[in-house]
C-alpha positions in Angstrom: 70.6 96.2 -25.2 72.6 97.5 -22.5 76.2 96.6 -22.6 78.2 95.7 -19.4 80.7 98.5 -18.6 83.8 97.5 -16.6 85.2 100.3 -14.3 88.6 99.4 -13.1 90.1 101.3 -9.9 93.7 100.4 -8.7 93.8 101.2 -4.8 96.5 101.8 -2.4 96.0 103.2 1.0 92.9 104.8 -0.3 90.7 104.4 2.8 90.1 108.1 2.9 88.5 108.4 -0.4 87.3 105.0 -1.6 83.8 105.2 -0.2 83.3 108.3 -2.2 84.6 106.9 -5.3 82.4 103.7 -4.9 79.4 105.8 -4.2 80.1 107.9 -7.3 79.9 104.8 -9.3 76.9 103.4 -7.6 75.1 106.8 -8.0 75.1 106.6 -11.7 72.3 106.3 -13.8 73.6 103.5 -15.8 73.2 100.6 -14.0 74.9 97.7 -15.9 78.2 97.8 -14.8 80.8 96.0 -12.6 83.6 97.8 -10.5 86.8 96.0 -10.4 89.0 97.3 -7.2 92.7 96.1 -6.9 94.2 96.8 -4.0 97.9 97.1 -4.0 98.5 95.8 -0.6 97.1 98.6 1.5 98.1 99.1 5.1 95.2 101.2 6.0 91.3 100.3 6.4 90.8 100.3 2.6 89.5 96.7 2.7 87.1 97.1 5.5 85.8 100.1 3.7 85.1 98.3 0.6 83.9 95.1 2.2 81.1 97.3 3.7 79.3 97.9 0.4 76.9 94.9 -0.5 76.7 95.3 -4.1 77.7 92.2 -6.0 78.8 94.4 -8.9 81.9 95.2 -6.9 84.8 93.0 -7.4 87.6 93.1 -5.1 91.1 91.5 -5.9 94.2 92.2 -3.5 97.8 91.9 -4.8 100.0 89.4 -3.0 102.5 92.3 -2.8 103.0 95.6 -4.0 103.7 96.0 -7.4 101.9 99.7 -8.4 99.4 101.2 -10.1 100.2 100.0 -13.7 100.3 96.4 -12.9 97.0 96.7 -10.7 95.6 98.2 -13.7 96.5 95.6 -15.9 95.3 92.7 -13.6 91.8 94.5 -13.5 91.8 94.8 -17.1 92.3 91.1 -17.4 89.4 90.5 -14.9 87.1 92.9 -16.6 84.1 91.3 -18.6 82.8 94.8 -20.0 83.8 97.2 -22.2 
């Protein structure tokens, strides 16, 4: 039985690197995962890059205000359904 693995990824102005990070997750051999990205009010093209990925396993959340990586990680942990 495969267990769901939750991967959490806080993000702030990561347009330069976010695509590579998402592709790294997608290219893993283990396929029973969810990627939870919490955007901490980015001002660059981060959202546009993330939304170009058409994979239901990628979950995107955006903070209402910039609160920092720790708070963003904690939000992702609350949204996680896997291990």
